[in-house]
VEXRO-468570 format. One record per residue (C-alpha): residue number from 1; y, z, x. Coordinates in nm, 2 decimals. Each point is the difference from the previous one (the first is absolute). Example, Ala and Ser with C-alpha at 12.3 -4.5 7.8 and 13.67 -1.06 7.14 Angstrom:
BEGIN
    nr        v        w        u
     1    -0.45     0.78     1.23
     2     0.34    -0.07     0.14
//
This chain:
BEGIN
    nr        v        w        u
     1    11.46     5.44    -9.90
     2     0.21     0.06    -0.33
     3    -0.11     0.28    -0.22
     4     0.04    -0.06    -0.40
     5     0.05     0.28    -0.21
     6    -0.33     0.09    -0.22
     7     0.24     0.10    -0.29
     8     0.17    -0.37     0.03
     9    -0.33    -0.06    -0.22
    10     0.00     0.19    -0.29
    11    -0.02    -0.23    -0.26
    12     0.11    -0.30     0.19
    13    -0.23    -0.22    -0.13
    14     0.01     0.09    -0.39
    15    -0.24    -0.17    -0.24
    16    -0.07    -0.29     0.28
    17    -0.35    -0.15     0.13
    18    -0.11     0.04     0.32
    19    -0.30    -0.13     0.22
    20    -0.25     0.28     0.18
    21    -0.22    -0.20     0.26
    22    -0.26     0.19     0.17
    23    -0.31    -0.13     0.23
    24    -0.28    -0.04    -0.22
    25    -0.20    -0.32    -0.07
    26     0.20    -0.24    -0.22
    27     0.01    -0.36    -0.07
    28     0.34    -0.01    -0.05
    29     0.20    -0.24     0.21
    30     0.25     0.16     0.20
    31     0.23    -0.28     0.01
    32     0.08     0.01    -0.28
    33     0.19     0.34     0.06
    34     0.32    -0.23     0.09
    35     0.06    -0.08    -0.34
    36     0.00     0.36    -0.09
    37     0.35     0.16    -0.09
    38    -0.08     0.38    -0.07
    39    -0.01     0.23     0.25
    40    -0.36     0.05     0.18
    41    -0.14     0.30     0.16
    42    -0.25    -0.07     0.28
    43    -0.34     0.27     0.10
    44    -0.07    -0.02     0.36
    45    -0.08    -0.28     0.19
    46     0.10    -0.22    -0.37
    47     0.35     0.00     0.16
    48    -0.15    -0.26     0.24
    49     0.11    -0.21    -0.33
    50     0.37     0.08     0.00
    51     0.07    -0.31     0.16
    52    -0.06    -0.19    -0.34
    53     0.20     0.24    -0.16
    54     0.41    -0.11    -0.07
    55     0.02     0.26    -0.29
    56     0.08     0.42     0.13
    57    -0.34     0.13     0.15
    58    -0.11     0.37     0.10
    59    -0.27     0.10     0.24
    60    -0.21     0.33    -0.04
    61    -0.25     0.20     0.18
    62    -0.14     0.30     0.07
    63    -0.22    -0.01     0.34
    64     0.15    -0.05     0.35
    65    -0.18    -0.34     0.10
    66     0.17    -0.22    -0.28
    67     0.32     0.13     0.17
    68    -0.05    -0.27     0.25
    69     0.15    -0.22    -0.23
    70     0.36     0.13     0.03
    71    -0.02    -0.13     0.37
    72    -0.08    -0.34    -0.15
    73     0.32    -0.09    -0.12
    74    -0.11     0.04    -0.42
    75     0.32    -0.08    -0.21
    76    -0.12     0.22    -0.29
    77     0.17     0.35    -0.01
    78    -0.24     0.27     0.06
    79    -0.06     0.30    -0.22
    80    -0.16     0.28     0.24
    81    -0.09     0.38    -0.03
    82     0.24     0.17     0.30
    83    -0.26     0.26     0.01
    84    -0.32    -0.22    -0.03
    85    -0.19    -0.16     0.25
    86     0.15    -0.33     0.05
    87     0.31     0.11     0.18
    88     0.09     0.34     0.18
    89     0.36    -0.04    -0.14
    90     0.29    -0.20     0.05
    91    -0.01    -0.04     0.37
    92    -0.33    -0.12     0.00
    93    -0.08    -0.28     0.26
    94    -0.17    -0.23    -0.31
    95     0.42    -0.04    -0.09
    96     0.08    -0.11     0.38
    97     0.05    -0.33    -0.08
    98     0.01     0.00    -0.36
    99     0.34    -0.10    -0.15
   100    -0.06     0.02    -0.38
   101     0.05     0.26    -0.26
   102    -0.21     0.25    -0.05
   103    -0.08     0.28    -0.29
   104    -0.11     0.34     0.06
   105    -0.18     0.20    -0.25
   106    -0.22     0.36     0.03
   107    -0.34     0.03    -0.05
   108    -0.06     0.24    -0.34
   109     0.04     0.36     0.07
   110    -0.06     0.07    -0.37
   111    -0.30    -0.02    -0.21
   112    -0.06    -0.38    -0.05
   113    -0.03     0.02    -0.36
   114     0.34     0.21    -0.05
   115     0.17    -0.24     0.23
   116    -0.08    -0.29    -0.18
   117     0.14     0.17    -0.32
   118     0.32     0.05     0.16
   119     0.29    -0.23    -0.12
   120     0.14    -0.27     0.21
   121     0.31     0.24     0.10
   122    -0.22     0.28     0.11
   123    -0.17    -0.24     0.21
   124     0.31    -0.12     0.13
   125     0.06     0.35     0.10
   126    -0.31     0.09     0.15
   127    -0.08    -0.32     0.17
   128    -0.35     0.03    -0.01
   129    -0.29    -0.26    -0.14
   130    -0.31     0.07    -0.13
   131    -0.30    -0.04     0.24
   132    -0.37    -0.02    -0.06
   133    -0.30    -0.22     0.16
   134     0.21    -0.33     0.02
   135     0.34    -0.15     0.12
   136     0.01    -0.18    -0.35
   137     0.05     0.36    -0.17
   138     0.31     0.08     0.20
   139     0.12    -0.32    -0.08
   140    -0.05    -0.01    -0.37
   141     0.21     0.34    -0.03
   142     0.29    -0.18     0.20
   143    -0.03    -0.34    -0.20
   144     0.01     0.29    -0.30
   145     0.33     0.12     0.17
   146     0.12    -0.32     0.03
   147     0.00    -0.08    -0.36
   148    -0.23    -0.27     0.00
   149    -0.19    -0.06    -0.33
   150    -0.24    -0.27     0.07
   151    -0.22    -0.05     0.31
   152    -0.17    -0.30     0.10
   153    -0.30     0.11     0.21
   154    -0.13    -0.25     0.31
   155    -0.30     0.14     0.20
   156    -0.01     0.35    -0.15
   157    -0.28     0.02    -0.26
   158    -0.23     0.24     0.19
   159    -0.30    -0.27     0.05
   160    -0.22    -0.03     0.28
   161    -0.06    -0.33    -0.04
   162    -0.03    -0.25     0.28
   163     0.07     0.20     0.35
   164     0.18     0.32    -0.03
   165     0.36    -0.17     0.05
   166     0.13    -0.34    -0.12
   167    -0.14    -0.23     0.34
   168     0.33    -0.18    -0.01
   169     0.22     0.30     0.09
   170     0.00     0.13     0.33
   171    -0.10     0.33     0.09
   172     0.23     0.13     0.27
   173    -0.02     0.36    -0.07
   174    -0.39    -0.02     0.07
   175    -0.08     0.19    -0.26
   176    -0.28    -0.05    -0.30
   177    -0.06     0.13    -0.33
   178    -0.25     0.32    -0.03
   179    -0.10    -0.08    -0.32
   180     0.22     0.17    -0.23
   181     0.11    -0.36    -0.23
   182    -0.13     0.19    -0.31
   183     0.16     0.33     0.07
   184     0.29    -0.15     0.10
   185     0.01    -0.23    -0.34
   186    -0.05     0.27    -0.21
   187     0.31     0.18     0.08
   188     0.19    -0.31     0.03
   189    -0.10    -0.05    -0.36
   190     0.09     0.37    -0.10
   191     0.34    -0.07     0.15
   192     0.08    -0.33    -0.17
   193    -0.05     0.19    -0.32
   194     0.19     0.33     0.10
   195     0.29    -0.22     0.09
   196    -0.04    -0.22    -0.33
   197    -0.01    -0.35     0.25
   198    -0.06    -0.32    -0.16
   199    -0.30    -0.12     0.22
   200    -0.12    -0.36     0.09
   201    -0.26    -0.08     0.30
   202     0.03    -0.36     0.15
   203    -0.24    -0.16     0.09
   204    -0.23     0.31     0.02
   205    -0.31    -0.01     0.28
   206    -0.23    -0.27    -0.04
   207    -0.34     0.02    -0.07
   208    -0.29    -0.05     0.24
   209     0.07    -0.36    -0.10
   210     0.35     0.02     0.00
   211     0.10     0.14     0.34
   212     0.19    -0.16     0.27
   213    -0.36    -0.10     0.21
   214    -0.09    -0.19    -0.32
   215    -0.09    -0.40     0.07
   216     0.05    -0.28    -0.23
   217    -0.38    -0.12     0.07
   218    -0.34     0.20     0.04
   219    -0.03     0.12     0.38
   220    -0.30     0.22     0.00
   221    -0.29    -0.23    -0.09
   222    -0.27     0.11    -0.27
   223    -0.23     0.20     0.26
   224    -0.13     0.32    -0.01
   225    -0.15     0.23     0.28
   226    -0.19     0.34    -0.04
   227    -0.17     0.16     0.28
   228    -0.23     0.23     0.01
   229    -0.20     0.12     0.33
   230    -0.22     0.27     0.09
   231    -0.28     0.03    -0.26
   232    -0.18    -0.18    -0.30
   233     0.28    -0.12    -0.25
   234    -0.01     0.22    -0.28
   235     0.01    -0.12    -0.38
   236     0.32     0.19    -0.03
   237     0.22    -0.27     0.26
   238    -0.21    -0.25    -0.17
   239     0.13     0.10    -0.33
   240     0.34    -0.01     0.14
   241     0.01    -0.32     0.13
   242    -0.14    -0.15    -0.30
   243     0.27     0.15    -0.16
   244     0.27    -0.18     0.21
   245    -0.23    -0.31    -0.11
   246     0.06     0.04    -0.32
   247     0.37    -0.06     0.01
   248    -0.06    -0.29     0.31
   249    -0.22    -0.22    -0.17
   250     0.13    -0.28     0.23
   251     0.01     0.17     0.31
   252    -0.22     0.02     0.33
   253    -0.09     0.33     0.04
   254    -0.14     0.14     0.31
   255    -0.21     0.33     0.08
   256    -0.06     0.07     0.39
   257    -0.25     0.22     0.10
   258     0.02    -0.05     0.38
   259     0.28    -0.12     0.23
   260     0.04    -0.38    -0.02
   261    -0.17    -0.22     0.28
   262     0.40    -0.14     0.07
   263     0.18     0.33     0.06
   264     0.19     0.01     0.33
   265    -0.19     0.19     0.22
   266     0.27     0.25     0.09
   267     0.01     0.08    -0.33
   268    -0.37     0.07    -0.03
   269     0.03     0.23     0.31
   270     0.27     0.20    -0.19
   271    -0.26     0.02    -0.29
   272    -0.25     0.12     0.20
   273     0.15     0.23     0.19
   274     0.07     0.21    -0.34
   275    -0.27     0.16    -0.25
   276     0.25     0.07    -0.32
   277    -0.11    -0.29    -0.23
   278     0.38     0.00    -0.17
   279     0.14    -0.13     0.39
   280    -0.26    -0.26     0.00
   281     0.13    -0.13    -0.32
   282     0.37     0.10     0.14
   283    -0.06    -0.28     0.28
   284    -0.17    -0.27    -0.19
   285     0.22     0.00    -0.28
   286     0.32    -0.17     0.14
   287    -0.24    -0.27     0.21
   288    -0.19    -0.09    -0.31
   289     0.39    -0.03    -0.19
   290     0.13    -0.21     0.30
   291    -0.30    -0.21     0.08
   292    -0.10    -0.10    -0.38
   293     0.26     0.17    -0.21
   294    -0.05     0.14    -0.36
   295    -0.03     0.37    -0.11
   296    -0.15     0.26     0.17
   297    -0.13     0.25    -0.24
   298    -0.19     0.32     0.08
   299    -0.31     0.08    -0.15
   300     0.10     0.28    -0.20
   301     0.27    -0.17    -0.17
   302    -0.04    -0.05    -0.39
   303     0.15    -0.30    -0.13
   304     0.23    -0.01    -0.34
   305     0.12    -0.33    -0.05
   306     0.08    -0.33     0.21
   307     0.14     0.04     0.32
   308     0.11    -0.39    -0.02
   309     0.40     0.08     0.02
   310    -0.03     0.16     0.32
   311    -0.10    -0.33     0.15
   312     0.38    -0.12     0.02
   313     0.07     0.22     0.34
   314    -0.06    -0.09     0.36
   315    -0.13     0.36     0.01
   316    -0.02     0.32    -0.16
   317    -0.14     0.37     0.03
   318     0.10     0.31    -0.25
   319     0.20     0.35     0.03
   320    -0.24     0.31    -0.03
   321    -0.02     0.28    -0.19
   322     0.22     0.18     0.25
   323     0.31    -0.01     0.11
   324     0.05    -0.25     0.29
   325    -0.36    -0.10    -0.02
   326    -0.13    -0.36     0.01
   327    -0.34    -0.08    -0.12
   328    -0.25    -0.32     0.10
   329    -0.25     0.07    -0.26
   330     0.08    -0.30    -0.18
   331     0.22    -0.28     0.26
   332     0.08    -0.37    -0.07
   333     0.10    -0.28     0.28
   334     0.03    -0.41     0.01
   335    -0.23    -0.07     0.33
   336     0.18    -0.05     0.27
   337     0.29     0.26    -0.09
   338     0.24     0.13     0.30
   339    -0.01     0.37    -0.16
   340    -0.37    -0.01     0.02
   341     0.00    -0.16     0.36
   342     0.22     0.31     0.09
   343    -0.21     0.25    -0.18
   344    -0.25    -0.13     0.23
   345     0.18     0.03     0.30
   346     0.10     0.34    -0.09
   347    -0.38     0.09    -0.08
   348    -0.07    -0.06     0.35
   349     0.33     0.13     0.12
   350    -0.14     0.34    -0.11
   351    -0.36     0.01     0.14
   352     0.14    -0.15     0.35
   353     0.24     0.28     0.00
   354    -0.20     0.25    -0.14
   355     0.29     0.05    -0.28
   356    -0.08     0.30    -0.23
   357    -0.36     0.06     0.13
   358    -0.06     0.28    -0.23
   359     0.09    -0.19    -0.35
   360    -0.27    -0.20    -0.22
   361     0.32    -0.18    -0.14
   362     0.09    -0.14     0.33
   363    -0.10    -0.37    -0.07
   364     0.11    -0.02    -0.35
   365     0.22     0.25    -0.23
   366     0.12     0.19     0.29
   367     0.09    -0.33     0.18
   368     0.17    -0.15    -0.28
   369     0.23     0.30    -0.05
   370     0.11     0.02     0.33
   371     0.08    -0.40     0.00
   372     0.19     0.07    -0.34
   373     0.19     0.28     0.18
   374     0.11    -0.23     0.29
   375     0.06    -0.33    -0.20
   376     0.08     0.11    -0.33
   377     0.07    -0.39    -0.12
   378    -0.34    -0.14     0.10
   379    -0.29     0.09    -0.20
   380    -0.04    -0.06    -0.38
   381    -0.04     0.35    -0.15
   382    -0.11    -0.01    -0.37
   383     0.00     0.34    -0.25
   384    -0.24     0.26     0.06
   385    -0.09    -0.05    -0.36
   386    -0.11    -0.36     0.02
   387    -0.34     0.17     0.20
   388     0.05     0.35     0.02
   389     0.16     0.13    -0.31
   390    -0.30     0.29    -0.08
   391    -0.01     0.22     0.32
   392    -0.39     0.16    -0.05
   393    -0.31    -0.13     0.01
   394    -0.08     0.19    -0.36
   395     0.29    -0.16    -0.19
   396    -0.12    -0.35     0.15
   397    -0.36     0.09    -0.14
   398     0.11     0.11    -0.32
   399     0.19    -0.31    -0.07
   400    -0.23    -0.22     0.11
   401    -0.27     0.17    -0.23
   402     0.22    -0.05    -0.28
   403     0.10    -0.35     0.12
   404    -0.42    -0.08     0.03
   405    -0.03     0.14    -0.41
   406     0.26    -0.25    -0.09
   407     0.27     0.28    -0.05
   408     0.26    -0.12     0.28
   409     0.20     0.33     0.01
   410     0.41    -0.08     0.08
   411     0.21     0.13     0.27
   412     0.21     0.22    -0.20
   413    -0.04     0.37     0.19
   414     0.08    -0.23     0.33
   415     0.30    -0.23    -0.18
   416     0.26     0.17     0.23
   417    -0.19    -0.19     0.31
   418     0.03    -0.36    -0.18
   419     0.38    -0.03     0.10
   420     0.01    -0.41    -0.05
   421    -0.21    -0.03    -0.29
   422    -0.27    -0.18     0.15
   423    -0.33     0.14    -0.11
   424    -0.25     0.06     0.28
   425    -0.24    -0.24     0.16
   426    -0.30     0.21     0.08
   427    -0.10     0.38     0.08
   428    -0.08     0.14     0.34
   429    -0.29     0.20    -0.05
   430     0.04     0.21     0.31
   431    -0.35    -0.04     0.14
   432    -0.30    -0.08    -0.17
   433    -0.15     0.31    -0.17
   434    -0.30     0.19     0.11
   435    -0.20    -0.08    -0.34
   436     0.06    -0.38     0.07
   437    -0.18    -0.01     0.33
   438    -0.37    -0.05     0.10
   439     0.02     0.32     0.23
   440     0.19     0.20    -0.27
   441     0.24     0.03     0.28
   442     0.36    -0.06    -0.10
   443     0.17    -0.29     0.23
   444     0.37     0.06     0.09
   445     0.23    -0.09     0.29
   446    -0.18     0.25     0.21
   447    -0.36    -0.19    -0.01
   448    -0.10    -0.08     0.36
   449    -0.20    -0.30     0.09
   450    -0.36     0.07     0.03
   451    -0.10    -0.26     0.31
   452    -0.35     0.05    -0.02
   453    -0.03    -0.14    -0.40
   454     0.33    -0.20    -0.01
   455    -0.07    -0.32    -0.23
   456    -0.03    -0.32     0.22
   457     0.09    -0.22    -0.30
   458     0.30    -0.25     0.02
   459     0.18    -0.20    -0.24
   460    -0.05    -0.36     0.00
   461     0.35    -0.17     0.09
   462    -0.10    -0.31    -0.06
   463     0.29    -0.20    -0.17
   464     0.29     0.20     0.05
   465     0.29    -0.12     0.24
   466     0.02     0.15     0.32
   467     0.32    -0.04     0.16
   468     0.02     0.11     0.36
   469     0.11     0.35     0.09
   470     0.22     0.01     0.32
   471    -0.11     0.21     0.25
   472     0.22     0.30     0.12
   473    -0.01     0.07     0.36
   474     0.11     0.34     0.08
   475     0.03    -0.01     0.39
   476    -0.10     0.19     0.30
   477     0.12     0.38    -0.04
   478     0.21     0.08     0.31
   479     0.26     0.26     0.09
   480     0.24     0.04    -0.24
   481     0.36    -0.05     0.07
   482     0.25     0.26    -0.14
   483     0.31    -0.16    -0.20
   484     0.31     0.03     0.16
   485     0.23    -0.20    -0.25
   486     0.18     0.33    -0.09
   487     0.15     0.08     0.31
   488     0.16    -0.38     0.08
   489     0.32     0.16    -0.21
   490    -0.05    -0.26    -0.31
   491     0.00     0.15    -0.33
   492    -0.05    -0.35    -0.18
   493    -0.39    -0.02     0.03
   494    -0.10     0.18    -0.31
   495    -0.34    -0.21    -0.09
   496    -0.27     0.12     0.17
   497    -0.21    -0.02    -0.27
   498     0.04    -0.36    -0.04
   499    -0.09    -0.10     0.38
   500    -0.30     0.23     0.02
   501    -0.14    -0.15    -0.32
   502     0.09    -0.37     0.14
   503    -0.22     0.11     0.31
   504    -0.28     0.13    -0.18
   505    -0.02    -0.29    -0.23
   506     0.05    -0.26     0.29
   507    -0.29    -0.15     0.20
   508    -0.02    -0.10     0.37
   509     0.15    -0.30     0.05
   510     0.27     0.04    -0.27
   511     0.38    -0.03     0.09
   512     0.31     0.22    -0.14
   513     0.32    -0.08     0.01
   514     0.36     0.26     0.06
   515     0.31    -0.18    -0.08
   516     0.23     0.21     0.09
   517    -0.07     0.27     0.25
   518     0.28     0.22     0.13
   519    -0.08     0.23     0.25
   520    -0.37    -0.04    -0.04
   521    -0.10     0.31    -0.24
   522    -0.17    -0.20    -0.25
   523    -0.17    -0.24     0.23
   524    -0.15     0.31     0.24
   525    -0.13     0.15    -0.29
   526    -0.15    -0.28    -0.10
   527    -0.14    -0.08     0.34
   528    -0.16     0.32     0.02
   529    -0.16    -0.01    -0.32
   530    -0.14    -0.35     0.18
   531    -0.10     0.15     0.30
   532    -0.17     0.30    -0.15
   533    -0.18    -0.22    -0.26
   534    -0.17    -0.21     0.29
   535     0.06    -0.33    -0.17
   536     0.14    -0.29     0.17
   537     0.29    -0.06    -0.20
   538     0.30    -0.22     0.08
   539     0.34     0.21    -0.04
   540     0.35    -0.23     0.04
   541     0.31     0.15    -0.04
   542     0.29    -0.24    -0.08
   543     0.36     0.03     0.08
   544     0.31    -0.09     0.14
   545     0.07     0.36     0.10
   546     0.36    -0.12    -0.05
   547     0.07     0.20    -0.32
   548     0.06    -0.12    -0.32
   549     0.34    -0.02    -0.14
   550    -0.04     0.31    -0.16
   551    -0.10     0.18     0.35
   552     0.27    -0.13     0.23
   553     0.17     0.34     0.02
   554    -0.31     0.19     0.16
   555     0.04     0.08     0.36
   556    -0.31    -0.16     0.06
   557     0.11    -0.32    -0.12
   558     0.33    -0.01     0.15
   559    -0.15     0.07     0.32
   560    -0.24    -0.28    -0.03
   561    -0.26     0.26     0.14
   562    -0.22     0.01    -0.35
   563    -0.26    -0.23     0.15
   564    -0.02     0.22     0.30
   565    -0.05     0.33    -0.23
   566    -0.29    -0.18    -0.18
   567    -0.19    -0.09     0.29
   568     0.06     0.36     0.17
   569    -0.10     0.14    -0.33
   570    -0.33    -0.20    -0.02
   571    -0.13     0.03     0.37
   572    -0.28     0.25    -0.11
   573    -0.15    -0.27    -0.21
   574     0.12    -0.30     0.12
   575    -0.31    -0.19     0.02
   576    -0.03     0.03    -0.35
   577     0.34    -0.19    -0.08
   578     0.11    -0.33     0.08
   579     0.40    -0.04    -0.04
   580     0.13    -0.33    -0.17
   581     0.37    -0.02     0.05
   582     0.11    -0.24    -0.26
   583     0.16    -0.01    -0.29
   584    -0.22     0.09    -0.32
   585     0.01    -0.36    -0.16
   586    -0.01    -0.20     0.32
   587    -0.31     0.27     0.14
   588    -0.18    -0.13    -0.29
   589    -0.05    -0.37     0.06
   590    -0.21     0.13     0.33
   591    -0.32     0.13    -0.27
   592    -0.18    -0.27    -0.16
   593    -0.02     0.05    -0.39
   594    -0.22     0.26    -0.15
   595    -0.13     0.19     0.36
   596     0.20     0.30    -0.03
   597    -0.18     0.30    -0.15
   598     0.30     0.23    -0.06
   599     0.39    -0.09     0.02
   600     0.23     0.29    -0.01
   601     0.38    -0.06    -0.04
   602     0.27     0.22     0.09
   603     0.27    -0.24     0.15
   604     0.34    -0.03    -0.17
   605     0.06     0.14    -0.36
   606     0.26    -0.19    -0.17
   607    -0.19    -0.25    -0.25
   608     0.05    -0.32     0.16
   609    -0.20     0.11     0.33
   610    -0.25     0.20    -0.20
   611    -0.10    -0.31    -0.22
   612     0.01    -0.23     0.29
   613    -0.29     0.23     0.17
   614    -0.20    -0.01    -0.24
   615     0.02    -0.35    -0.09
   616    -0.08    -0.09     0.40
   617    -0.30     0.30     0.03
   618    -0.19    -0.04    -0.35
   619    -0.13    -0.36     0.09
   620    -0.13     0.21     0.33
   621    -0.20     0.22    -0.15
   622    -0.39    -0.05    -0.09
   623    -0.14     0.03    -0.35
   624    -0.11     0.35     0.00
   625     0.25     0.11     0.19
   626     0.34     0.21    -0.04
   627     0.38    -0.08     0.01
   628     0.23     0.34    -0.01
   629     0.31     0.14     0.06
   630     0.22     0.25     0.05
   631     0.34     0.14    -0.17
   632    -0.12    -0.11    -0.31
   633     0.12     0.30    -0.22
   634     0.38     0.02     0.18
   635     0.22    -0.15    -0.27
   636     0.28    -0.07     0.23
   637    -0.25    -0.27     0.16
   638    -0.12    -0.31    -0.14
   639    -0.36     0.04     0.08
   640    -0.10     0.05    -0.39
   641     0.20    -0.29    -0.12
   642    -0.17    -0.24     0.29
   643    -0.37     0.14    -0.05
   644     0.06    -0.08    -0.39
   645     0.16    -0.31     0.01
   646    -0.27    -0.13     0.25
   647    -0.29     0.09    -0.18
   648     0.12    -0.08    -0.35
   649    -0.25     0.09    -0.20
   650    -0.26     0.11     0.23
   651     0.25     0.28     0.02
   652    -0.21     0.21    -0.23
   653    -0.25     0.02     0.30
   654     0.25     0.14     0.25
   655    -0.08     0.38     0.05
   656     0.20     0.23     0.21
   657    -0.06     0.32     0.18
   658     0.19     0.18     0.30
   659     0.29    -0.16    -0.10
   660    -0.14    -0.36     0.07
   661    -0.12    -0.29    -0.17
   662    -0.35    -0.14     0.02
   663    -0.16    -0.30    -0.14
   664    -0.35    -0.12     0.03
   665    -0.05    -0.35     0.05
   666    -0.31    -0.10    -0.22
   667    -0.02    -0.36     0.04
   668    -0.02    -0.08    -0.34
   669     0.24     0.05    -0.32
   670     0.30     0.11     0.32
   671    -0.02    -0.33     0.19
   672     0.00    -0.22    -0.31
   673     0.27     0.19    -0.09
   674     0.23    -0.03     0.31
//
């Protein structure tokens, strides 16, 4: 690591233009960064994109977790607070393998407003940068100090549209937004005005119909599901259903008042085990959406306009009105969606393992939030203002009263919550008011089932296509095996959540293949997860155990003992692992096409070998299966280029997590493309 003098940047780029790239949702084609000749500043995980940039580039972050990028061989010059959270000083272990240059500054000690009024020479003397709620605020102060006149922003427009971050970017830092977009943007705008920047926002955040989950053709059928359990359907609910019908004349609308006869027996038992009516609907909504598709809409949703444009998704839910919250009051999905299938698996897992037993949201919003926290790129989360722009029942009822009088009010008072220019589709009433219920008692999420008076009528489903729902076997639960992978002296296994999720997702009879097993840390983790699941999953480990070219200097390889070490390490779980001592491409010939549920590639890391491995194993993966691999984020390897080149136009559907690339093989568009 070589340090560059902070004073060196004093007005260094006087009058020039720079790019600032953040993690927000955007329609910008990142590949176009190759043509950029001006300096580029990357914020946090957006530095993943410096692989596209040949111009001078910089990396800025405040917190410790984004510092992991320093270990990944980024080529951008880090600009870091020497007294902040990201590094503990110039001898921080994060710099151990970083060979580039670093610029250090100090976090502000004097009052922020006074600091930004100092001239550049005074800032050079103090070496302090302004600090507020976002990294971008220190960045803007540094950009001004460097003398830049114009900024082109990408992914920095302060919108909550789409998922919390652009799903095309890896979340190596494993951080999430705490809903501070609007306040960060306000300070951002104020600083831009203060420093008199010329500002341009390139491909700002997409609207609901334009985010990165959008498809070219409608995926969600014109079916709407409402459900009312536990008592006679009140007129207020019928009014809300009719309000939806007003804007969706050609849709098929169903009001469910009892459980469908076709509902899986285990899901029926889950519902029977709880009394809260909101939990009944939380269980049934993913089942309805997976089986029939369409929209599921809570009965206290007041429709404002057509939701036709939301049909261009595989699925969606929406952010709530609290930071990090995800609500299921309005959800949509095509029939047979893999996301809804996973949702159902998660519902079953929560019940079987008795997770969060005291939470009334454990099958719904609570589950969605936990899911999105762990796998932030899987769910299509629309902005909160699409359905939850008004936060109290009183404000919603006042709006509805005016609307029914033909005096439709605007949303001026909450305009700041409408971050992408898209008006709300509906309003959540936060329960049915007491004066609109037959018994004079308000209906909220705390309402319980009166099993003596429950209405037993059911909706007639005649004429609706009913794709079969795959049954999930949870397997017999026996004594748990404790994980021991962390004691095997191998530090390369850093993706336990991916392996764990594959076992949770898989069913008995599945086949998993790991290409490249080294000493067995990852294999032992997978085997323990399989053993503890009770599922009968065939797990094959493919390796020559001779080491690829990059590993020939390791003592285990030189001595020829690598295979013996592997066998010794997996001894406690040897009955759950089948070693296949062959080269990867040759081993793939042992498996018929579309017979493998999960393939993980972590052999040689050069472009040619990675590309050959993907080419050989992709046809072996079943439709609905997963192919993935490690070291996606290490620039010195050829993994990213091989993945990009192999998947071509389907690359947009490759997601990343824990330093891995992951592709869900859908069997339709993807197969035709490849």
